[in-house]
Backbone as numpy.savetxt, mean C-alpha at the origin, in Angstrom:
# Nx Ny Nz CAx CAy CAz Cx Cy Cz
0.36 -20.72 15.04 -0.31 -19.40 14.64 0.88 -18.24 14.79
0.13 -17.78 13.95 1.11 -16.09 14.35 0.60 -15.16 14.70
1.21 -14.29 15.62 0.54 -13.54 16.51 0.82 -12.35 15.69
0.05 -11.45 15.75 -0.20 -10.40 15.27 -0.46 -8.88 15.63
0.00 -7.75 15.88 -0.06 -6.61 16.36 -0.54 -5.98 15.01
-1.51 -4.83 15.57 -2.52 -4.02 14.86 -2.14 -2.86 14.49
-1.43 -1.59 13.97 -1.04 -0.33 14.64 -2.65 0.63 13.96
-3.07 1.40 14.32 -3.93 2.14 14.09 -5.01 1.56 14.01
-5.36 1.04 15.28 -6.33 -0.43 15.50 -8.17 -0.19 15.23
-7.82 1.48 16.05 -9.15 2.08 15.50 -9.85 2.60 14.42
-8.94 2.89 12.99 -9.08 3.18 12.02 -10.35 2.35 10.95
-10.64 2.64 9.89 -11.46 2.28 9.18 -10.84 0.78 8.73
-9.49 1.22 8.31 -8.12 0.36 7.85 -8.07 -1.10 8.82
-7.66 -0.37 10.27 -7.47 -0.93 11.24 -8.50 -2.03 11.77
-9.50 -1.87 11.61 -11.13 -2.38 12.50 -10.94 -3.81 11.08
-10.79 -3.58 10.17 -10.45 -4.52 8.74 -9.42 -5.27 9.16
-8.48 -4.78 9.34 -7.32 -5.64 9.62 -7.76 -6.70 11.26
-7.84 -5.77 11.85 -8.44 -6.41 13.36 -9.63 -7.71 12.97
-10.72 -7.54 12.17 -11.42 -8.56 11.79 -10.87 -9.64 11.35
-10.43 -9.46 10.16 -9.58 -10.25 9.47 -8.40 -10.71 10.46
-7.86 -10.57 11.32 -7.41 -11.19 12.13 -7.84 -12.39 13.10
-8.95 -11.72 13.11 -9.85 -12.65 14.56 -10.28 -13.62 13.52
-10.89 -14.00 12.07 -11.53 -14.78 11.39 -10.56 -15.86 10.65
-9.66 -15.45 10.56 -8.30 -16.16 10.03 -7.53 -17.55 11.20
-7.76 -18.65 10.55 -7.46 -19.75 11.17 -5.54 -19.66 11.98
-5.12 -19.00 10.65 -3.76 -19.13 10.86 -3.18 -18.23 11.83
-4.36 -16.94 12.27 -3.40 -15.85 12.89 -4.23 -15.35 14.14
-3.55 -15.02 15.19 -4.46 -14.54 16.47 -3.68 -13.08 17.15
-4.67 -12.04 16.89 -4.65 -10.67 17.21 -3.91 -10.72 18.91
-3.05 -10.40 19.14 -2.04 -10.07 20.19 -2.09 -8.80 20.54
-2.12 -7.63 19.96 -1.98 -6.66 20.67 -2.62 -5.45 19.18
-3.07 -4.27 20.28 -3.76 -3.09 18.83 -3.32 -2.34 19.79
-2.93 -1.39 18.82 -2.50 0.19 19.64 -2.92 1.10 18.79
-3.39 1.98 18.83 -3.29 3.78 18.59 -2.29 4.44 19.20
-2.49 5.80 18.70 -1.76 7.08 18.96 -2.27 7.72 20.67
-1.16 7.62 21.10 -1.35 8.52 22.42 -2.53 9.38 22.72
-3.49 9.27 23.70 -4.94 10.08 23.85 -5.89 9.72 22.54
-5.81 8.46 22.19 -6.61 8.27 20.75 -7.81 7.76 21.90
-9.28 8.42 21.22 -10.48 7.99 22.63 -10.77 6.88 22.16
-10.32 5.95 21.90 -10.49 4.37 21.45 -9.35 3.45 22.54
-8.56 4.42 23.58 -7.57 3.07 24.13 -7.97 2.79 25.35
-8.08 1.72 25.22 -9.10 0.75 26.44 -9.80 0.20 26.07
-10.54 0.59 24.94 -11.91 -0.23 24.64 -10.96 -1.60 23.76
-11.85 -2.66 23.65 -11.68 -4.26 22.85 -11.32 -3.18 21.90
-10.37 -4.16 20.73 -10.00 -3.90 19.51 -11.29 -4.49 18.35
-11.77 -5.57 18.45 -12.53 -6.01 17.41 -13.70 -5.75 17.61
-15.18 -5.83 16.97 -16.54 -5.00 17.37 -17.28 -6.50 17.95
-16.65 -7.37 18.24 -17.08 -8.29 18.80 -16.75 -8.72 20.95
-16.34 -7.75 20.86 -15.67 -7.28 22.26 -14.60 -8.19 23.44
-13.94 -9.29 21.92 -13.30 -10.36 22.07 -12.19 -10.00 21.71
-10.86 -10.20 22.00 -9.25 -10.06 22.16 -8.57 -9.43 22.75
-7.89 -8.20 22.05 -6.90 -7.28 23.34 -7.84 -5.27 23.12
-7.21 -5.35 23.84 -8.21 -3.97 24.31 -7.39 -2.82 23.74
-7.21 -1.89 23.00 -6.28 -0.70 22.37 -5.22 -0.21 23.10
-4.29 0.04 22.82 -3.27 0.00 23.43 -2.98 1.72 23.16
-2.28 2.66 24.21 -1.56 3.47 23.12 0.03 3.20 23.18
0.59 2.75 22.93 2.30 1.82 22.63 1.91 0.46 21.79
3.57 0.89 20.76 3.27 -0.65 20.61 4.12 -1.46 20.90
4.48 -0.42 22.73 5.41 -1.60 23.30 4.51 -2.44 24.43
3.61 -3.59 24.27 3.12 -4.26 24.63 2.82 -5.86 24.90
1.77 -5.89 24.29 1.75 -7.59 24.34 2.99 -8.26 22.85
3.21 -8.88 23.23 3.99 -10.11 22.31 3.53 -10.36 21.04
4.07 -10.01 20.03 3.69 -10.06 18.65 4.74 -10.82 17.42
4.60 -11.28 16.78 5.28 -11.52 15.72 5.78 -10.85 14.61
4.46 -10.41 14.14 4.37 -9.45 13.03 3.51 -8.29 13.02
4.03 -7.24 12.87 2.87 -5.80 12.74 2.43 -5.79 11.68
1.07 -5.26 11.15 0.24 -4.44 10.10 0.60 -2.97 10.79
0.61 -2.25 9.20 0.73 -1.08 9.79 -0.19 -0.27 8.48
-0.73 0.07 8.60 -1.60 1.16 7.63 -1.91 2.67 8.17
-1.07 3.05 8.54 -1.11 4.46 9.40 -0.87 5.88 8.29
0.23 6.48 9.04 0.86 7.34 8.86 2.48 7.53 8.34
3.63 7.79 7.72 4.52 7.83 7.23 5.57 8.30 8.64
5.10 9.42 9.84 5.72 9.01 10.76 5.38 8.19 11.62
4.14 7.86 12.05 3.91 6.61 12.69 4.52 5.56 12.26
4.66 5.19 11.26 5.05 3.96 10.37 6.44 3.59 10.46
7.62 4.42 10.32 8.72 4.95 10.69 9.50 4.67 12.10
8.15 5.47 13.19 8.60 4.75 14.37 8.18 3.63 14.59
7.01 2.86 14.19 6.84 1.48 14.49 7.95 0.80 14.02
8.43 0.86 13.10 9.44 -0.04 11.97 10.73 -0.13 12.76
11.04 1.32 13.05 12.08 1.33 14.21 11.99 0.24 15.32
10.59 0.29 15.91 10.63 -0.35 17.04 10.87 -2.11 16.80
10.05 -2.26 15.86 10.42 -3.76 15.17 11.45 -4.09 14.75
12.75 -3.49 14.24 14.05 -3.27 14.13 14.63 -4.21 15.43
14.52 -2.89 16.36 15.34 -3.04 17.52 15.10 -4.53 18.44
13.90 -5.16 17.96 12.71 -5.95 18.62 12.92 -7.30 17.56
13.67 -7.44 16.62 13.62 -8.44 15.94 12.19 -9.08 15.36
11.22 -7.61 14.84 9.91 -8.50 14.43 9.92 -8.12 13.15
8.79 -8.34 12.61 8.80 -8.40 10.73 7.81 -7.41 11.42
7.21 -6.59 9.87 6.92 -6.05 9.77 5.98 -5.81 8.25
4.71 -5.74 8.28 4.07 -5.43 6.59 3.22 -3.78 6.93
3.44 -2.93 5.90 3.36 -1.95 5.65 3.09 -1.30 4.74
1.54 -1.01 4.71 0.81 -0.63 3.48 0.28 0.95 3.49
1.20 1.90 4.56 1.24 3.41 4.50 1.94 3.58 3.24
0.93 4.56 2.58 1.55 5.73 1.61 2.33 7.01 2.19
2.75 7.85 1.04 2.77 9.03 1.29 4.53 9.42 1.74
5.50 8.51 1.38 6.97 8.69 2.43 7.66 9.26 1.12
8.16 10.29 1.78 9.29 10.95 0.98 10.77 10.47 0.85
11.02 10.74 -0.28 12.52 10.16 -0.76 13.35 9.31 1.10
13.35 10.24 1.37 14.90 10.74 2.82 13.91 9.45 3.76
12.73 9.78 3.63 12.07 8.29 4.18 12.19 7.10 4.18
11.98 6.75 2.43 11.89 5.58 2.04 13.60 5.19 2.50
14.19 6.13 2.37 15.63 5.58 2.38 15.92 4.72 4.20
15.18 5.49 4.91 15.34 5.14 6.48 14.70 3.82 6.39
13.72 3.03 5.63 13.04 1.80 5.49 14.28 1.14 5.46
14.26 1.46 4.24 15.54 0.43 3.38 16.72 0.05 4.62
16.94 1.40 5.46 17.82 0.82 6.55 17.55 0.08 7.38
16.43 0.22 8.06 15.35 -0.49 8.73 15.17 -2.38 8.44
15.19 -2.21 7.24 14.96 -3.67 6.64 16.65 -4.38 6.37
17.47 -4.01 6.59 18.84 -4.70 7.19 19.01 -5.48 8.43
18.08 -4.82 9.62 17.84 -5.31 10.83 16.87 -6.60 10.45
15.65 -6.11 9.57 14.50 -7.12 10.01 13.74 -7.54 8.84
12.65 -8.55 8.48 11.94 -8.01 7.51 10.98 -7.40 7.01
10.70 -6.74 6.25 9.52 -5.93 5.88 8.99 -6.38 4.37
7.66 -6.23 4.29 6.60 -5.91 2.98 5.99 -4.46 3.16
6.81 -3.51 2.00 6.28 -2.76 1.91 5.40 -2.78 0.86
3.88 -2.58 0.61 3.86 -2.03 -0.47 2.64 -0.66 -0.76
2.47 -0.14 -1.91 0.80 0.56 -1.42 0.34 0.46 -1.60
-0.34 -1.12 -2.40 -1.38 -1.42 -2.08 -1.35 -3.11 -1.98
-1.93 -3.46 -1.32 -1.94 -4.90 -0.78 -2.91 -5.92 -1.34
-3.69 -5.35 -2.32 -4.51 -6.28 -3.20 -4.09 -7.22 -4.41
-4.09 -8.16 -4.45 -3.80 -9.20 -5.40 -4.05 -8.58 -7.05
-5.27 -7.73 -6.75 -5.56 -8.04 -8.37 -5.04 -6.91 -8.96
-4.43 -6.00 -7.57 -3.58 -4.81 -8.07 -2.59 -4.91 -8.17
-1.84 -5.97 -7.75 -0.49 -6.68 -8.30 -0.44 -7.86 -9.50
-1.84 -7.59 -9.62 -1.71 -8.44 -10.97 -1.88 -7.35 -11.91
-2.28 -6.31 -11.78 -2.54 -5.60 -12.81 -1.36 -4.81 -12.82
-0.10 -4.63 -11.90 1.07 -3.95 -12.44 1.54 -4.91 -13.41
1.49 -5.82 -12.94 2.49 -7.16 -14.13 1.58 -6.88 -15.56
0.53 -6.90 -15.55 -0.38 -6.58 -17.01 0.06 -5.30 -17.36
0.20 -4.15 -16.79 0.59 -2.95 -17.12 2.14 -3.38 -17.55
2.85 -3.76 -16.75 4.37 -4.22 -17.58 4.36 -4.55 -18.77
3.69 -5.46 -18.85 3.24 -6.64 -20.43 2.64 -5.69 -21.67
1.68 -4.50 -21.29 1.20 -3.91 -21.83 2.32 -2.64 -22.64
2.96 -1.83 -21.54 3.65 -0.50 -21.81 5.36 -1.46 -22.93
5.37 -2.56 -22.61 6.31 -2.90 -23.44 6.13 -3.51 -25.10
4.41 -3.67 -24.93 4.45 -4.03 -26.01 4.09 -2.51 -26.72
3.40 -1.63 -26.44 2.91 -0.48 -27.04 4.35 0.58 -27.72
5.33 0.00 -26.08 5.99 1.34 -26.52 5.50 2.95 -26.55
6.46 3.35 -27.46 6.38 5.08 -27.61 4.76 5.13 -28.45
4.27 4.29 -29.08 3.10 4.16 -30.10 2.03 4.96 -29.24
1.54 5.31 -27.91 0.07 5.30 -27.46 0.65 6.32 -26.09
-0.57 7.09 -26.01 -0.62 8.22 -24.77 -0.94 7.27 -23.64
-0.21 7.47 -22.19 -0.62 7.10 -21.45 -1.13 7.67 -19.98
-2.21 7.62 -19.86 -2.74 8.27 -18.61 -3.54 7.38 -17.42
-2.93 7.62 -16.15 -3.52 7.04 -15.07 -4.55 7.85 -13.88
-5.35 7.18 -13.99 -6.44 7.42 -13.13 -7.10 7.09 -12.00
-7.05 7.84 -11.28 -7.33 7.38 -9.87 -8.06 7.72 -9.29
-8.92 7.32 -8.49 -10.16 7.80 -7.46 -10.10 7.39 -5.66
-10.42 7.96 -4.84 -10.71 7.54 -3.35 -11.56 8.26 -2.54
-11.92 7.92 -1.40 -12.90 8.63 -0.66 -12.14 9.68 -0.07
-12.84 10.75 0.15 -12.78 12.41 0.45 -11.51 12.77 1.93
-11.32 12.03 2.74 -10.78 11.39 3.36 -8.84 11.30 3.36
-8.86 10.54 1.89 -7.64 10.23 1.66 -6.90 11.98 1.53
-5.33 11.93 2.31 -4.77 13.04 2.82 -3.77 12.98 1.57
-3.24 12.35 0.89 -1.92 12.01 -0.27 -2.12 12.18 -2.14
-1.81 12.74 -2.62 -2.66 12.24 -3.96 -1.18 13.03 -4.67
-1.30 12.11 -6.16 -1.55 10.91 -6.79 -1.42 9.69 -5.47
-2.39 8.70 -5.47 -2.50 7.83 -4.16 -1.04 7.42 -4.73
-0.55 6.44 -3.45 0.70 5.39 -3.80 0.43 4.15 -4.86
-0.73 3.76 -5.10 -0.69 3.01 -6.05 -0.82 3.22 -7.31
-1.57 4.83 -7.74 -1.30 5.54 -8.82 0.03 5.47 -9.45
0.57 6.00 -8.41 2.27 6.48 -8.25 3.69 4.64 -8.84
2.98 3.78 -7.66 3.45 2.55 -8.18 3.24 2.54 -9.45
2.19 2.22 -10.23 1.57 2.13 -11.60 2.73 3.08 -12.34
2.51 4.34 -11.99 3.44 5.24 -13.05 4.73 5.08 -12.87
5.38 4.19 -11.88 6.93 3.39 -11.89 7.07 2.86 -13.05
6.04 1.91 -12.57 6.53 0.23 -13.49 6.06 1.22 -15.19
5.67 1.72 -15.35 5.56 2.14 -16.60 6.52 2.90 -17.04
7.15 3.90 -16.49 8.00 4.35 -16.76 9.46 3.59 -16.75
9.79 2.57 -15.66 10.78 1.69 -16.05 10.98 0.74 -16.90
9.20 0.08 -17.29 9.34 -0.44 -18.94 9.68 0.16 -20.05
9.46 1.41 -19.97 9.72 2.33 -20.84 10.84 3.53 -21.15
11.83 2.87 -20.51 12.89 3.60 -20.03 12.40 5.05 -19.64
11.87 5.36 -18.86 11.01 7.01 -18.62 11.93 7.04 -17.02
11.14 8.41 -16.90 11.00 8.51 -15.42 10.11 9.77 -14.72
9.32 9.12 -13.75 8.28 10.42 -13.16 8.89 11.85 -13.00
9.95 12.23 -12.74 10.84 12.94 -12.21 10.61 13.81 -13.83
10.99 13.03 -14.65 11.13 14.00 -15.87 9.84 13.88 -17.23
9.07 12.96 -16.86 7.83 11.97 -17.79 6.77 12.65 -17.43
6.97 12.49 -15.87 4.88 12.48 -14.94 4.76 13.97 -15.22
3.67 14.44 -14.95 2.55 15.13 -15.67 1.49 14.79 -14.59
1.63 16.18 -13.36 0.76 15.45 -12.34 -0.67 16.99 -12.60
-0.76 17.56 -12.99 -1.59 19.00 -13.33 -1.43 19.20 -14.65
-2.72 19.84 -15.03 -2.84 20.17 -16.03 -3.93 21.72 -15.86
-3.56 22.67 -16.33 -4.81 23.98 -15.85 -4.09 25.15 -16.79
-5.09 25.59 -17.43 -5.15 27.21 -17.92 -4.66 26.16 -19.56
-3.28 27.34 -19.87 -3.32 26.77 -21.60 -2.47 26.38 -21.50
-2.56 24.97 -21.70 -1.49 24.25 -21.42 -0.34 23.30 -22.44
-0.96 23.86 -23.69 -0.89 23.64 -24.64 -0.24 21.88 -25.53
-0.07 21.80 -26.78 -0.73 20.00 -27.00 -0.45 19.31 -25.78
-0.16 17.74 -25.83 0.21 16.70 -25.00 1.58 16.47 -25.50
2.87 16.43 -24.96 4.08 16.38 -25.48 4.41 14.98 -25.44
5.47 14.77 -26.17 5.30 12.92 -26.51 5.94 12.48 -25.28
6.07 10.99 -24.62 6.16 10.55 -23.56 5.77 10.94 -22.54
4.85 11.50 -22.15 4.12 12.16 -20.54 3.70 10.87 -20.31
3.91 10.80 -18.86 2.20 9.99 -18.55 2.12 10.97 -17.69
0.55 10.95 -17.92 -0.32 11.81 -16.97 -1.20 11.22 -15.49
-1.18 11.73 -15.51 -1.87 11.57 -13.63 -3.35 12.07 -13.69
-4.10 12.11 -12.91 -5.26 12.03 -12.85 -5.74 12.17 -11.80
-6.46 12.55 -10.55 -6.99 12.30 -9.13 -8.40 13.05 -8.67
-8.93 12.03 -8.50 -10.23 11.83 -8.01 -10.67 11.55 -6.45
-11.37 12.48 -5.28 -11.54 11.97 -4.24 -12.96 12.78 -3.96
-13.49 11.86 -3.83 -15.48 11.92 -3.79 -15.51 11.09 -2.61
-16.49 11.30 -1.87 -17.09 10.54 -0.89 -16.84 9.25 -0.34
-16.94 8.05 -0.22 -16.05 7.14 0.26 -16.07 6.04 -0.68
-15.74 6.46 -1.61 -14.46 5.84 -2.92 -13.34 5.37 -2.14
-13.43 3.20 -1.70 -12.13 2.62 -1.74 -11.46 2.80 -2.31
-11.44 2.65 -3.09 -10.43 2.56 -4.53 -10.19 2.52 -5.88
-9.77 3.23 -6.92 -10.28 2.85 -8.24 -9.28 3.63 -8.90
-8.30 2.41 -10.13 -7.45 2.52 -10.70 -7.63 2.29 -11.86
-7.37 3.17 -13.01 -7.41 2.97 -14.60 -6.13 3.40 -15.19
-5.09 3.03 -16.22 -4.59 3.13 -16.90 -5.13 3.00 -18.58
-4.69 4.15 -19.03 -5.19 4.42 -20.42 -4.12 3.95 -21.23
-3.86 3.17 -22.45 -2.99 3.21 -23.50 -3.90 3.69 -24.82
-3.70 4.88 -24.97 -4.45 5.37 -26.38 -3.54 5.50 -27.47
-3.99 4.88 -28.32 -3.74 4.78 -30.10 -4.20 5.53 -30.75
-3.91 5.57 -32.18 -4.67 5.82 -32.87 -5.79 5.01 -33.29
-7.37 5.71 -33.19 -8.26 4.36 -33.27 -8.53 3.12 -32.54
-7.65 3.52 -31.55 -7.58 2.38 -30.00 -7.46 2.89 -28.95
-8.28 2.62 -27.69 -7.52 2.49 -27.03 -8.05 1.31 -25.75
-6.78 0.90 -25.01 -6.55 -0.52 -23.97 -6.50 0.05 -22.55
-7.42 -0.19 -21.67 -7.66 -0.02 -20.15 -7.74 -1.10 -19.40
-7.09 -0.90 -18.50 -6.31 -2.04 -17.84 -6.87 -1.02 -16.10
-8.50 -1.83 -15.55 -8.54 -1.36 -14.51 -8.68 -2.01 -13.67
-8.56 -1.10 -12.20 -9.02 -2.15 -10.95 -9.85 -1.54 -10.07
-10.83 -2.00 -9.41 -12.12 -1.18 -8.42 -12.04 -2.07 -7.45
-12.05 -1.81 -6.14 -12.17 -2.25 -4.97 -13.37 -1.95 -4.63
-14.30 -3.02 -4.07 -15.36 -2.58 -3.19 -15.07 -2.87 -1.87
-14.58 -3.23 -1.61 -14.07 -3.81 0.20 -12.70 -3.25 0.56
-12.34 -2.75 2.06 -11.24 -3.18 2.20 -10.64 -4.66 2.43
-12.03 -5.12 2.67 -11.04 -6.60 3.35 -10.29 -7.14 1.89
-9.81 -6.57 1.00 -9.12 -7.23 -0.13 -7.50 -6.80 0.14
-7.60 -5.31 1.08 -6.62 -5.12 1.56 -5.46 -6.04 2.78
-6.97 -6.35 3.63 -6.56 -6.65 5.11 -6.20 -8.46 4.65
-6.37 -9.44 3.92 -6.53 -10.49 3.25 -4.74 -10.44 2.73
-5.00 -9.20 1.81 -3.26 -8.98 1.27 -2.59 -9.13 2.16
-2.91 -8.07 2.88 -1.64 -8.02 4.39 -1.17 -9.45 5.06
-2.11 -10.10 5.69 -2.00 -11.33 6.24 -1.27 -12.54 5.11
-1.79 -12.29 4.10 -0.57 -13.41 3.31 0.76 -12.61 3.09
0.67 -11.40 3.11 2.54 -10.92 3.47 3.03 -11.12 4.83
2.37 -11.11 5.46 2.57 -11.56 6.87 3.31 -13.07 7.26
2.25 -13.52 6.38 2.57 -15.37 6.61 4.05 -15.56 5.20
4.16 -14.69 4.67 4.83 -14.89 3.31 6.58 -14.61 4.09
6.62 -13.60 5.33 7.63 -13.38 6.00 8.50 -14.25 6.76
7.82 -14.98 7.31 7.96 -15.51 8.87 9.14 -16.54 8.63
9.85 -16.72 7.43 10.53 -17.76 7.40 11.91 -16.53 6.68
12.07 -15.32 6.89 12.43 -14.02 6.19 13.33 -13.89 7.18
14.57 -13.34 7.26 15.63 -13.08 8.88 15.47 -11.50 8.56
15.55 -11.01 7.19 15.72 -9.82 6.73 15.46 -9.02 5.66
15.63 -7.98 4.82 15.12 -7.80 3.81 14.07 -6.79 3.26
14.36 -6.08 2.59 12.83 -5.42 2.09 12.40 -5.70 0.84
10.86 -6.48 1.04 10.03 -6.93 -0.04 8.41 -6.15 -0.23
8.38 -6.89 -1.87 6.94 -5.95 -2.02 6.10 -6.99 -1.91
5.05 -6.61 -2.74 3.87 -7.73 -2.86 4.17 -8.53 -4.00
4.67 -7.90 -4.80 5.13 -8.82 -6.14 6.14 -10.40 -5.61
6.92 -9.58 -4.87 7.57 -10.63 -4.26 6.68 -12.01 -3.75
5.85 -11.49 -3.06 5.21 -12.20 -2.44 4.53 -13.23 -3.18
3.58 -12.66 -4.27 3.11 -13.39 -5.47 4.08 -14.20 -6.68
5.09 -13.84 -6.43 5.75 -14.99 -7.19 5.88 -13.73 -8.71
5.70 -12.86 -9.04 5.09 -12.31 -9.90 6.62 -11.24 -10.57
7.80 -11.04 -9.84 8.84 -10.43 -10.25 9.53 -12.01 -11.17
10.24 -11.52 -12.25 10.96 -11.97 -13.50 12.20 -12.33 -12.71
């Protein structure tokens, strides 16, 4: 039985992770925590009233692997704790800047971490399809990445959209720094060759939708993923946690877990 700790246990994603741990026969939820001062501290982590109460610190009950879908600052602090105590971690947090990404890489010299902007199996299959499509179309099409999320999401474009853009850019020998277009307003002029465009929608309770257009003369191919529930991310995170258990150290992503890397 794998013992799991859930960070941000009172949030929407945290509650989904708690529920997934409680119904999966290979896992047991031993620790759940929130930021200090959160109103949920001291309350049962699960909606059934069973399991641990929500703590105000990662330092509490023992666990084998942390699952963290919180914020860059909180995730980095939690990862440092895991590295110091020989604990593995699955991180779905997005919005890290380059220096924070480097800190994650240093942590992974001491422990094993799966960090992926999207834990959905379907999204990660889409990433592989994007690589295939981009390689086949080359520079003969215009590429646009369109994403939609709920009104409370704080980073844009989404981490998944950026990951899609990175896959496209790498396959085509481009970079998002040079070829990514993240805003269009006013008199922009015609579309430049080799652009990778991004469009962002924030509305109501949209869980997550991503679509990539490969638009050529007289035809368009769309690769699309739509999430209908957060359970897909929780189930993917547990799959990552199970896969990590025999890994002593290193930084991995969902493509490693699914065996999709060439």
